[in-house]
N, C-alpha and C positions, 0 to 999 in steps of 0.2 A: 504494500500500500504506500502511496506517495504522500501520506500525511494530510492533515486537514488544512484547508485554505479559506481565509476570510479576507475580503477586500475592505479597505477603510478609506473614506474620502478625506479624512483629516479635517473635516469641516464641523465636527461636533465634539468640542473639547471634553464634554462630560460623558461621551458615549462609552468610553472604556475605563472610566474612573473606578469602577468596581472591581470585582474579582477578575484576575487575569491581566490587569493593566500593569505595566512596568514603567519605570521612569522613561525608557526609550519610547514606548508607545504614547505616553502622555506628551512627551516633547513633540512628537510628530503631529499629534492631534492639535496641540496648541499652536504649532506653526502652519497648520492647514496643509500638511504634506500628504498626498495620497500614498498609501502603502498597502502591502499584502502581508498578512500574518500566516505563517505555516507552522503547524505543530507536528511533532513526532515523538515517539516513545524513546527516551534516552536510555542507552545501555551503559551502565556504569563500567563495564569491562571494555568498552570501545577504546582502541589505541589512539584514535584521533577524533576529537570532538567535531572538527570541521568536516572531515571526510565522512564521518558518520551522518552528519546533517545532509550533505549532498546526496549520499547514497539512499538514505531513508526517505528523502523527499523527491528522489528521482530527478535531481537538478544536476546540470553539468558542473563539475568542480571549478571551472573557470569563472562562474558567476557567483560562487559562494566564497565570501571573504572571511578570513579569521581575524580576530582582534587580538593583538599582542601588546602587552605592556612592557616597555623597554626602559631600563635605567640608563640615563645619560650622564652618569657621574653625580648623582644626588638629586636629579629631577627626573620625573617619569614622563614618558611620551607614549602616544598610541601609534601603533603600526598596523596597517590593514593590507593583507596580501591574500591572493587566491589560496584556497585550502590545499591545493596540490603543490604549492611552492613553499620554499623556506624564505625567511627574511634574511637579506644580506645586511648584517649588522654594520659593516663598514660603510656601505652606501647610506644606510639609514642615519648613522651618526653624522656623516657629512651633510646630509639633507637637513638635519636638525641643528647644524652648527656646533656639534659636540666632537670632542677628540675620540671618544670611543663609546660603544653601546654594548650592554649586556642585557639578557632577559631579566626582567624585574623579579624580585622575590614574590612568591605567590601571595603571601599574607599582605605584603605592601600593596600589590596590585588590587587585591580585594578591598582593602581599607580605602584606597584612593578612589576606586570606581564605585563602590557600593554594590558590586556584583560578585558572584562566585566564579572562580576559574572554570572555563567551559561554558559560561553564560555571560561573559563580559561583553557588553555592547559598546560600540564606540559612541553611541547616542545616550544622552541622559545620565552621564556619569556624575557621581557625587561631587567630584572636583575635576572639571574638564582639564585636559592636558593638550599640549601641542601635538599635532597629528600629521602623519604622512600616510599616503596610500599608493599602492602600486599603480602606475600609469595605465596599465592594461584596462583598468576600470573605465577609462574614457571611451573605450570602444564598445561598451555594453549599453543595452537599452534598460536593463534592470540588474541590480546587484542585491545579493542577500547577505545580511549580517546578523549576528546574534541579537535577539530581541530582549535580552536581559535575563534570560534563564535558560538552563539546559533544556533542549527539546523545543525551543521557540526561535524561529528565524523570521526576519522582517525583510521583505523585498521592496525596494524603492529605486527611484532614479539615482544613478551614480552622481549626478550633479547636485541633487538635493543632499545626498550624503556628504559630499565634499563641502557644500555650503554650510551645513549644520555643524560639521566637525571642524571647520576651518582648516581642512587637510590640504597639504601640499602634495601634488601628484608627481611621482618620479618612478623610474624603474628600480624598485627596491626588492622585488621578488627574484629568487633564483631557484633553478631546478634542484630537487632533492638530491642528496648524495648517496 
């Protein structure tokens, strides 16, 4: 099964304020951004949250982006890359104007974003961070990112995602090793 799908116009801010709403969906509603919500049953044993989402929802991996929190020497930043790619930390550091980049500590990422790892959305974070996104996103009509919980993906225009996260687009993804 390819998961459940709900379309939202983003024109009714209170529409999703009840059960099931996340800071990410509330942000989209408040900004009047159209989006699609897709649900799937998360498997705690899945080796990759992002690939699991793409597979269970029947989506091509190149349109599903993972959200990674990166430590740039004391400050955190958001990196978004297709789930089938890895983040090139050197390119990301250069993009963010930092000397080096390492993956953020799990607890620090959760504390900073207000989300749990595997459900970190680039949208509606508790403390927004500087963001970068792989430039392949600019070729897409729709991109999926975490909706703020494991088993929840949000589909939206790549340009809305870039605008809302203030992301800089650059080739920061690299093929897996």
